[in-house]
C-alpha positions in Angstrom: 200.5 -83.0 132.4 199.4 -79.6 131.1 197.2 -81.7 128.3 195.2 -83.0 131.3 194.6 -79.2 132.7 193.3 -77.8 129.4 190.8 -80.6 129.0 187.2 -79.3 129.3 184.5 -82.1 130.6 182.4 -84.0 128.8 179.4 -82.4 127.8 176.1 -83.9 127.7 174.3 -83.5 124.1 170.7 -83.1 124.1 169.6 -83.5 120.2 166.8 -81.1 119.0 164.3 -84.0 119.1 164.9 -85.3 122.3 162.3 -82.9 124.2 159.6 -84.1 126.1 156.6 -83.9 123.5 158.7 -86.6 121.8 159.0 -89.0 124.9 157.5 -91.9 125.6 156.3 -90.8 129.1 154.8 -87.6 127.8 151.3 -87.2 128.3 150.1 -84.5 126.1 146.9 -82.3 127.5 145.4 -80.3 125.0 143.3 -78.3 127.9 146.5 -76.6 128.7 148.3 -75.3 125.9 151.8 -76.8 124.9 152.6 -78.5 128.1 151.8 -82.0 129.4 152.0 -84.5 132.2 155.7 -86.5 132.6 154.5 -89.9 133.6 158.2 -91.5 134.0 157.5 -91.8 137.6 154.4 -92.2 139.8 152.7 -89.0 140.9 153.7 -86.8 143.8 151.1 -86.6 147.0 150.4 -83.1 148.3 149.5 -83.3 151.9 146.9 -80.5 152.9 145.8 -79.4 156.6 142.3 -79.1 155.4 142.3 -82.1 153.6 141.5 -85.4 154.8 143.3 -87.2 151.8 146.2 -86.3 149.9 145.6 -85.0 146.6 148.2 -86.5 143.8 149.4 -84.9 140.6 151.5 -85.8 138.0 154.6 -83.1 137.1 153.6 -80.6 134.3 156.2 -80.1 131.9 156.7 -77.9 128.4 156.9 -79.5 125.0 160.5 -78.6 125.0 161.9 -79.5 128.1 164.0 -82.3 128.4 165.4 -84.7 131.2 167.9 -87.5 131.4 164.9 -90.1 131.4 164.0 -89.3 127.5 163.0 -92.5 125.6 161.8 -92.1 121.8 158.2 -92.6 121.6 158.5 -92.8 118.1 160.8 -95.8 118.3 159.0 -97.5 121.3 155.6 -97.3 119.5 156.9 -99.0 116.5 158.2 -101.9 118.7 155.0 -102.5 120.6 153.2 -105.4 118.9 149.5 -106.1 118.4 148.0 -108.5 121.0 146.2 -110.0 118.3 148.7 -110.4 115.6 150.9 -112.0 118.4 
């Protein structure tokens, strides 16, 4: 019983390379510095009382941010086949 009480919960390990800048869903935007858009989900809608239509935006993230949806762009880009060669 004492062994279970002393066990620490498993920690989620995030490797140094698992950052937004290396993610398949990261859209680098040079105009806003070391930041870009996260395109893992659909854009968010913002409703304003003065606008007729909602405005949409993609979440802005830093190069060094991370999340649980990371997919390594370096791996996935090498797996994409050229449609001309198929």
